[in-house]
Each structure stands twice: as structure tokens, then as C-alpha cells.
mmCIF file as gemmi writes it, N, C-alpha and C atoms, coordinates in Angstrom:
data_model
loop_
_atom_site.group_PDB
_atom_site.id
_atom_site.type_symbol
_atom_site.label_atom_id
_atom_site.label_alt_id
_atom_site.label_comp_id
_atom_site.label_asym_id
_atom_site.label_entity_id
_atom_site.label_seq_id
_atom_site.pdbx_PDB_ins_code
_atom_site.Cartn_x
_atom_site.Cartn_y
_atom_site.Cartn_z
_atom_site.occupancy
_atom_site.B_iso_or_equiv
_atom_site.pdbx_formal_charge
_atom_site.auth_seq_id
_atom_site.auth_asym_id
_atom_site.pdbx_PDB_model_num
ATOM 1 N N . PRO Axp A 1 ? -26.826 5.168 9.682 1 0 ? 1 A 1
ATOM 2 C CA . PRO Axp A 1 ? -26.625 4.075 8.771 1 0 ? 1 A 1
ATOM 3 C C . PRO Axp A 1 ? -25.17 4.357 8.421 1 0 ? 1 A 1
ATOM 4 N N . ALA Axp A 2 ? -24.506 3.287 7.656 1 0 ? 2 A 1
ATOM 5 C CA . ALA Axp A 2 ? -23.231 3.176 7.382 1 0 ? 2 A 1
ATOM 6 C C . ALA Axp A 2 ? -22.806 4.127 6.271 1 0 ? 2 A 1
ATOM 7 N N . VAL Axp A 3 ? -23.756 4.548 5.289 1 0 ? 3 A 1
ATOM 8 C CA . VAL Axp A 3 ? -23.612 5.366 4.275 1 0 ? 3 A 1
ATOM 9 C C . VAL Axp A 3 ? -24.663 6.434 4.31 1 0 ? 3 A 1
ATOM 10 N N . ASN Axp A 4 ? -24 7.694 4.418 1 0 ? 4 A 1
ATOM 11 C CA . ASN Axp A 4 ? -24.843 8.844 4.25 1 0 ? 4 A 1
ATOM 12 C C . ASN Axp A 4 ? -24.996 9.552 3.035 1 0 ? 4 A 1
ATOM 13 N N . THR Axp A 5 ? -26.16 9.434 2.351 1 0 ? 5 A 1
ATOM 14 C CA . THR Axp A 5 ? -26.01 9.844 1.04 1 0 ? 5 A 1
ATOM 15 C C . THR Axp A 5 ? -26.437 11.403 0.77 1 0 ? 5 A 1
ATOM 16 N N . GLN Axp A 6 ? -26.64 11.947 2.144 1 0 ? 6 A 1
ATOM 17 C CA . GLN Axp A 6 ? -27.126 13.463 2.009 1 0 ? 6 A 1
ATOM 18 C C . GLN Axp A 6 ? -25.977 14.264 2.545 1 0 ? 6 A 1
ATOM 19 N N . LEU Axp A 7 ? -25.162 14.549 1.53 1 0 ? 7 A 1
ATOM 20 C CA . LEU Axp A 7 ? -23.904 15.344 1.963 1 0 ? 7 A 1
ATOM 21 C C . LEU Axp A 7 ? -24.086 16.785 1.502 1 0 ? 7 A 1
ATOM 22 N N . PRO Axp A 8 ? -23.448 17.732 2.299 1 0 ? 8 A 1
ATOM 23 C CA . PRO Axp A 8 ? -23.69 19.124 2.012 1 0 ? 8 A 1
ATOM 24 C C . PRO Axp A 8 ? -23.169 19.158 0.577 1 0 ? 8 A 1
ATOM 25 N N . ALA Axp A 9 ? -23.544 20.523 -0.067 1 0 ? 9 A 1
ATOM 26 C CA . ALA Axp A 9 ? -23.36 20.781 -1.455 1 0 ? 9 A 1
ATOM 27 C C . ALA Axp A 9 ? -21.686 21.15 -1.766 1 0 ? 9 A 1
ATOM 28 N N . ASP Axp A 10 ? -21.267 21.67 -0.486 1 0 ? 10 A 1
ATOM 29 C CA . ASP Axp A 10 ? -19.805 22.087 -0.757 1 0 ? 10 A 1
ATOM 30 C C . ASP Axp A 10 ? -18.831 20.846 -0.549 1 0 ? 10 A 1
ATOM 31 N N . SER Axp A 11 ? -19.106 19.729 -0.216 1 0 ? 11 A 1
ATOM 32 C CA . SER Axp A 11 ? -18.408 18.688 0.133 1 0 ? 11 A 1
ATOM 33 C C . SER Axp A 11 ? -17.482 18.29 -1.199 1 0 ? 11 A 1
ATOM 34 N N . PRO Axp A 12 ? -16.372 17.859 -1.065 1 0 ? 12 A 1
ATOM 35 C CA . PRO Axp A 12 ? -15.468 17.546 -2.029 1 0 ? 12 A 1
ATOM 36 C C . PRO Axp A 12 ? -15.914 16.215 -2.773 1 0 ? 12 A 1
ATOM 37 N N . SER Axp A 13 ? -15.66 16.018 -4.174 1 0 ? 13 A 1
ATOM 38 C CA . SER Axp A 13 ? -16.062 14.985 -4.885 1 0 ? 13 A 1
ATOM 39 C C . SER Axp A 13 ? -15.097 13.687 -4.465 1 0 ? 13 A 1
ATOM 40 N N . TRP Axp A 14 ? -15.786 12.459 -4.445 1 0 ? 14 A 1
ATOM 41 C CA . TRP Axp A 14 ? -14.956 11.089 -4.197 1 0 ? 14 A 1
ATOM 42 C C . TRP Axp A 14 ? -14.373 10.66 -5.215 1 0 ? 14 A 1
ATOM 43 N N . PHE Axp A 15 ? -14.544 11.181 -6.497 1 0 ? 15 A 1
ATOM 44 C CA . PHE Axp A 15 ? -14.168 10.732 -7.76 1 0 ? 15 A 1
ATOM 45 C C . PHE Axp A 15 ? -12.695 10.687 -7.849 1 0 ? 15 A 1
ATOM 46 N N . PRO Axp A 16 ? -11.956 11.59 -7.5 1 0 ? 16 A 1
ATOM 47 C CA . PRO Axp A 16 ? -10.438 12.017 -7.725 1 0 ? 16 A 1
ATOM 48 C C . PRO Axp A 16 ? -9.825 10.978 -6.587 1 0 ? 16 A 1
ATOM 49 N N . LEU Axp A 17 ? -10.464 10.911 -5.568 1 0 ? 17 A 1
ATOM 50 C CA . LEU Axp A 17 ? -9.932 10.005 -4.422 1 0 ? 17 A 1
ATOM 51 C C . LEU Axp A 17 ? -9.771 8.559 -4.902 1 0 ? 17 A 1
ATOM 52 N N . LEU Axp A 18 ? -10.83 8.03 -5.696 1 0 ? 18 A 1
ATOM 53 C CA . LEU Axp A 18 ? -10.688 6.868 -6.189 1 0 ? 18 A 1
ATOM 54 C C . LEU Axp A 18 ? -9.578 6.382 -6.895 1 0 ? 18 A 1
ATOM 55 N N . PHE Axp A 19 ? -9.252 7.459 -7.94 1 0 ? 19 A 1
ATOM 56 C CA . PHE Axp A 19 ? -8.006 7.174 -8.845 1 0 ? 19 A 1
ATOM 57 C C . PHE Axp A 19 ? -6.62 7.337 -7.921 1 0 ? 19 A 1
ATOM 58 N N . ILE Axp A 20 ? -6.712 8.095 -6.935 1 0 ? 20 A 1
ATOM 59 C CA . ILE Axp A 20 ? -5.308 8.171 -5.972 1 0 ? 20 A 1
ATOM 60 C C . ILE Axp A 20 ? -5.202 6.674 -5.255 1 0 ? 20 A 1
ATOM 61 N N . THR Axp A 21 ? -6.493 6.351 -4.656 1 0 ? 21 A 1
ATOM 62 C CA . THR Axp A 21 ? -6.177 5.076 -3.889 1 0 ? 21 A 1
ATOM 63 C C . THR Axp A 21 ? -5.865 3.84 -4.894 1 0 ? 21 A 1
ATOM 64 N N . ILE Axp A 22 ? -6.289 3.811 -5.977 1 0 ? 22 A 1
ATOM 65 C CA . ILE Axp A 22 ? -5.926 2.783 -7.048 1 0 ? 22 A 1
ATOM 66 C C . ILE Axp A 22 ? -4.475 2.961 -7.39 1 0 ? 22 A 1
ATOM 67 N N . ALA Axp A 23 ? -4.174 4.103 -7.717 1 0 ? 23 A 1
ATOM 68 C CA . ALA Axp A 23 ? -2.77 4.328 -8.007 1 0 ? 23 A 1
ATOM 69 C C . ALA Axp A 23 ? -1.591 4.041 -6.898 1 0 ? 23 A 1
ATOM 70 N N . CYS Axp A 24 ? -2.15 4.294 -5.728 1 0 ? 24 A 1
ATOM 71 C CA . CYS Axp A 24 ? -1.064 4.132 -4.389 1 0 ? 24 A 1
ATOM 72 C C . CYS Axp A 24 ? -1.151 2.609 -4.333 1 0 ? 24 A 1
ATOM 73 N N . GLY Axp A 25 ? -2.222 1.719 -4.408 1 0 ? 25 A 1
ATOM 74 C CA . GLY Axp A 25 ? -2.203 0.285 -4.33 1 0 ? 25 A 1
ATOM 75 C C . GLY Axp A 25 ? -1.155 -0.273 -5.378 1 0 ? 25 A 1
ATOM 76 N N . ALA Axp A 26 ? -1.236 0.221 -6.771 1 0 ? 26 A 1
ATOM 77 C CA . ALA Axp A 26 ? -0.532 -0.384 -7.596 1 0 ? 26 A 1
ATOM 78 C C . ALA Axp A 26 ? 0.901 -0.077 -7.482 1 0 ? 26 A 1
ATOM 79 N N . ILE Axp A 27 ? 1.138 1.218 -7.09 1 0 ? 27 A 1
ATOM 80 C CA . ILE Axp A 27 ? 2.773 1.412 -6.722 1 0 ? 27 A 1
ATOM 81 C C . ILE Axp A 27 ? 3.316 0.579 -5.747 1 0 ? 27 A 1
ATOM 82 N N . SER Axp A 28 ? 2.452 0.502 -4.687 1 0 ? 28 A 1
ATOM 83 C CA . SER Axp A 28 ? 2.763 -0.344 -3.52 1 0 ? 28 A 1
ATOM 84 C C . SER Axp A 28 ? 3.162 -1.864 -4.068 1 0 ? 28 A 1
ATOM 85 N N . GLY Axp A 29 ? 1.99 -2.317 -4.753 1 0 ? 29 A 1
ATOM 86 C CA . GLY Axp A 29 ? 2.338 -3.718 -5.18 1 0 ? 29 A 1
ATOM 87 C C . GLY Axp A 29 ? 3.446 -4.026 -6.131 1 0 ? 29 A 1
ATOM 88 N N . PHE Axp A 30 ? 3.81 -2.989 -6.815 1 0 ? 30 A 1
ATOM 89 C CA . PHE Axp A 30 ? 4.828 -3.272 -7.94 1 0 ? 30 A 1
ATOM 90 C C . PHE Axp A 30 ? 6.081 -3.017 -6.985 1 0 ? 30 A 1
ATOM 91 N N . HIS Axp A 31 ? 6.208 -2.023 -6.006 1 0 ? 31 A 1
ATOM 92 C CA . HIS Axp A 31 ? 7.387 -2.028 -5.267 1 0 ? 31 A 1
ATOM 93 C C . HIS Axp A 31 ? 7.665 -3.29 -4.512 1 0 ? 31 A 1
ATOM 94 N N . GLY Axp A 32 ? 6.632 -3.877 -3.96 1 0 ? 32 A 1
ATOM 95 C CA . GLY Axp A 32 ? 6.792 -5.293 -3.374 1 0 ? 32 A 1
ATOM 96 C C . GLY Axp A 32 ? 7.206 -6.316 -4.29 1 0 ? 32 A 1
ATOM 97 N N . LEU Axp A 33 ? 6.777 -6.276 -5.548 1 0 ? 33 A 1
ATOM 98 C CA . LEU Axp A 33 ? 7.226 -7.347 -6.464 1 0 ? 33 A 1
ATOM 99 C C . LEU Axp A 33 ? 8.533 -7.137 -6.9 1 0 ? 33 A 1
ATOM 100 N N . VAL Axp A 34 ? 9.104 -5.966 -7.012 1 0 ? 34 A 1
ATOM 101 C CA . VAL Axp A 34 ? 10.57 -5.513 -7.371 1 0 ? 34 A 1
ATOM 102 C C . VAL Axp A 34 ? 11.466 -5.791 -6.172 1 0 ? 34 A 1
ATOM 103 N N . ALA Axp A 35 ? 11.117 -5.276 -4.96 1 0 ? 35 A 1
ATOM 104 C CA . ALA Axp A 35 ? 11.715 -5.439 -3.829 1 0 ? 35 A 1
ATOM 105 C C . ALA Axp A 35 ? 12.194 -6.838 -3.349 1 0 ? 35 A 1
ATOM 106 N N . SER Axp A 36 ? 11.146 -7.772 -3.652 1 0 ? 36 A 1
ATOM 107 C CA . SER Axp A 36 ? 11.158 -9.049 -3.233 1 0 ? 36 A 1
ATOM 108 C C . SER Axp A 36 ? 12.267 -10.012 -3.959 1 0 ? 36 A 1
ATOM 109 N N . GLY Axp A 37 ? 12.735 -9.527 -4.971 1 0 ? 37 A 1
ATOM 110 C CA . GLY Axp A 37 ? 13.872 -10.202 -5.359 1 0 ? 37 A 1
ATOM 111 C C . GLY Axp A 37 ? 15.331 -9.798 -5.133 1 0 ? 37 A 1
ATOM 112 N N . THR Axp A 38 ? 15.393 -8.449 -4.89 1 0 ? 38 A 1
ATOM 113 C CA . THR Axp A 38 ? 16.568 -7.952 -4.307 1 0 ? 38 A 1
ATOM 114 C C . THR Axp A 38 ? 16.744 -8.288 -2.921 1 0 ? 38 A 1
ATOM 115 N N . THR Axp A 39 ? 15.724 -8.21 -1.903 1 0 ? 39 A 1
ATOM 116 C CA . THR Axp A 39 ? 15.821 -8.367 -0.654 1 0 ? 39 A 1
ATOM 117 C C . THR Axp A 39 ? 16.313 -9.795 -0.323 1 0 ? 39 A 1
ATOM 118 N N . SER Axp A 40 ? 15.739 -10.684 -1.029 1 0 ? 40 A 1
ATOM 119 C CA . SER Axp A 40 ? 16.178 -12.202 -0.891 1 0 ? 40 A 1
ATOM 120 C C . SER Axp A 40 ? 17.59 -12.445 -1.014 1 0 ? 40 A 1
ATOM 121 N N . LYS Axp A 41 ? 18.35 -11.699 -1.835 1 0 ? 41 A 1
ATOM 122 C CA . LYS Axp A 41 ? 19.68 -11.843 -2.156 1 0 ? 41 A 1
ATOM 123 C C . LYS Axp A 41 ? 20.488 -11.282 -1.103 1 0 ? 41 A 1
ATOM 124 N N . GLN Axp A 42 ? 20.096 -10.325 -0.339 1 0 ? 42 A 1
ATOM 125 C CA . GLN Axp A 42 ? 20.577 -9.535 0.758 1 0 ? 42 A 1
ATOM 126 C C . GLN Axp A 42 ? 20.528 -10.347 1.997 1 0 ? 42 A 1
ATOM 127 N N . LEU Axp A 43 ? 19.744 -11.082 2.197 1 0 ? 43 A 1
ATOM 128 C CA . LEU Axp A 43 ? 19.563 -11.864 3.644 1 0 ? 43 A 1
ATOM 129 C C . LEU Axp A 43 ? 20.587 -13.031 3.616 1 0 ? 43 A 1
ATOM 130 N N . ASP Axp A 44 ? 21.288 -13.171 4.905 1 0 ? 44 A 1
ATOM 131 C CA . ASP Axp A 44 ? 22.145 -14.283 5.109 1 0 ? 44 A 1
ATOM 132 C C . ASP Axp A 44 ? 21.23 -15.537 5.551 1 0 ? 44 A 1
ATOM 133 N N . ARG Axp A 45 ? 20.47 -15.485 6.248 1 0 ? 45 A 1
ATOM 134 C CA . ARG Axp A 45 ? 19.45 -16.674 6.548 1 0 ? 45 A 1
ATOM 135 C C . ARG Axp A 45 ? 17.813 -16.379 6.267 1 0 ? 45 A 1
ATOM 136 N N . GLU Axp A 46 ? 17.37 -17.554 5.834 1 0 ? 46 A 1
ATOM 137 C CA . GLU Axp A 46 ? 16.007 -17.193 5.617 1 0 ? 46 A 1
ATOM 138 C C . GLU Axp A 46 ? 15.052 -16.79 6.659 1 0 ? 46 A 1
ATOM 139 N N . THR Axp A 47 ? 15.46 -17.304 7.739 1 0 ? 47 A 1
ATOM 140 C CA . THR Axp A 47 ? 14.674 -16.699 9.038 1 0 ? 47 A 1
ATOM 141 C C . THR Axp A 47 ? 14.569 -15.104 9.247 1 0 ? 47 A 1
ATOM 142 N N . ASP Axp A 48 ? 15.515 -14.489 8.723 1 0 ? 48 A 1
ATOM 143 C CA . ASP Axp A 48 ? 15.559 -13.128 8.637 1 0 ? 48 A 1
ATOM 144 C C . ASP Axp A 48 ? 14.433 -12.35 7.831 1 0 ? 48 A 1
ATOM 145 N N . ALA Axp A 49 ? 13.956 -13.23 6.939 1 0 ? 49 A 1
ATOM 146 C CA . ALA Axp A 49 ? 13.077 -12.817 5.965 1 0 ? 49 A 1
ATOM 147 C C . ALA Axp A 49 ? 11.635 -12.064 6.571 1 0 ? 49 A 1
ATOM 148 N N . ARG Axp A 50 ? 11.292 -12.844 7.78 1 0 ? 50 A 1
ATOM 149 C CA . ARG Axp A 50 ? 10.027 -12.393 8.467 1 0 ? 50 A 1
ATOM 150 C C . ARG Axp A 50 ? 10.134 -10.873 9.031 1 0 ? 50 A 1
ATOM 151 N N . TYR Axp A 51 ? 11.38 -10.755 9.647 1 0 ? 51 A 1
ATOM 152 C CA . TYR Axp A 51 ? 11.781 -9.445 10.248 1 0 ? 51 A 1
ATOM 153 C C . TYR Axp A 51 ? 11.679 -8.339 9.214 1 0 ? 51 A 1
ATOM 154 N N . VAL Axp A 52 ? 12.524 -8.592 8.168 1 0 ? 52 A 1
ATOM 155 C CA . VAL Axp A 52 ? 12.761 -7.439 7.148 1 0 ? 52 A 1
ATOM 156 C C . VAL Axp A 52 ? 11.341 -7.456 6.499 1 0 ? 52 A 1
ATOM 157 N N . GLY Axp A 53 ? 10.571 -8.278 6.031 1 0 ? 53 A 1
ATOM 158 C CA . GLY Axp A 53 ? 9.28 -8.147 5.422 1 0 ? 53 A 1
ATOM 159 C C . GLY Axp A 53 ? 8.375 -7.283 6.295 1 0 ? 53 A 1
ATOM 160 N N . TYR Axp A 54 ? 8.425 -7.69 7.672 1 0 ? 54 A 1
ATOM 161 C CA . TYR Axp A 54 ? 7.414 -6.848 8.353 1 0 ? 54 A 1
ATOM 162 C C . TYR Axp A 54 ? 7.786 -5.546 8.696 1 0 ? 54 A 1
ATOM 163 N N . GLY Axp A 55 ? 9.143 -5.199 8.704 1 0 ? 55 A 1
ATOM 164 C CA . GLY Axp A 55 ? 9.552 -3.892 8.889 1 0 ? 55 A 1
ATOM 165 C C . GLY Axp A 55 ? 9.186 -3.119 7.695 1 0 ? 55 A 1
ATOM 166 N N . GLY Axp A 56 ? 9.427 -3.49 6.524 1 0 ? 56 A 1
ATOM 167 C CA . GLY Axp A 56 ? 9.122 -2.995 5.27 1 0 ? 56 A 1
ATOM 168 C C . GLY Axp A 56 ? 7.708 -2.567 5.163 1 0 ? 56 A 1
ATOM 169 N N . MET Axp A 57 ? 6.873 -3.394 5.563 1 0 ? 57 A 1
ATOM 170 C CA . MET Axp A 57 ? 5.44 -3.232 5.477 1 0 ? 57 A 1
ATOM 171 C C . MET Axp A 57 ? 5.053 -2.123 6.293 1 0 ? 57 A 1
ATOM 172 N N . ILE Axp A 58 ? 5.568 -2.175 7.585 1 0 ? 58 A 1
ATOM 173 C CA . ILE Axp A 58 ? 5.179 -1.059 8.645 1 0 ? 58 A 1
ATOM 174 C C . ILE Axp A 58 ? 5.873 0.225 7.827 1 0 ? 58 A 1
ATOM 175 N N . GLY Axp A 59 ? 7.102 0.261 7.394 1 0 ? 59 A 1
ATOM 176 C CA . GLY Axp A 59 ? 7.61 1.477 6.861 1 0 ? 59 A 1
ATOM 177 C C . GLY Axp A 59 ? 6.832 1.954 5.761 1 0 ? 59 A 1
ATOM 178 N N . GLU Axp A 60 ? 6.376 1.213 4.953 1 0 ? 60 A 1
ATOM 179 C CA . GLU Axp A 60 ? 5.423 1.727 3.828 1 0 ? 60 A 1
ATOM 180 C C . GLU Axp A 60 ? 4.139 2.206 4.273 1 0 ? 60 A 1
């Protein structure tokens, strides 16, 4: 099955991982929001935005 509910007793809890995942997504989204205003001012041509944005997402 896709989900195995019979985990060993010494397995770590998933609860802290949930908060870490949400926090990392929030930080990534905030960084994308802030960086979008400054990156657009640094580009010479609008066509360069695709390469810069793709490289930024791969780097992150």
C-alpha cells in the first residue's frame, strides 16, 4: 500500500518534520517575493528573466 501505518516503535515522529516543511516553503516563497522586485531592475532585457528565474529556482 501507499501508506504503511505499522511503523516500528523506535521510528521518529513526523510531527516536527511537518513544521520544518511548512517553514521552508514560507521562507522560499518570501524570498521569491522579495527577489522578484530587485531582479527585474537588474536585467537589461525582459527576455533574460527566463534564464535568471530558472537558474534561481535550480539554485534554491
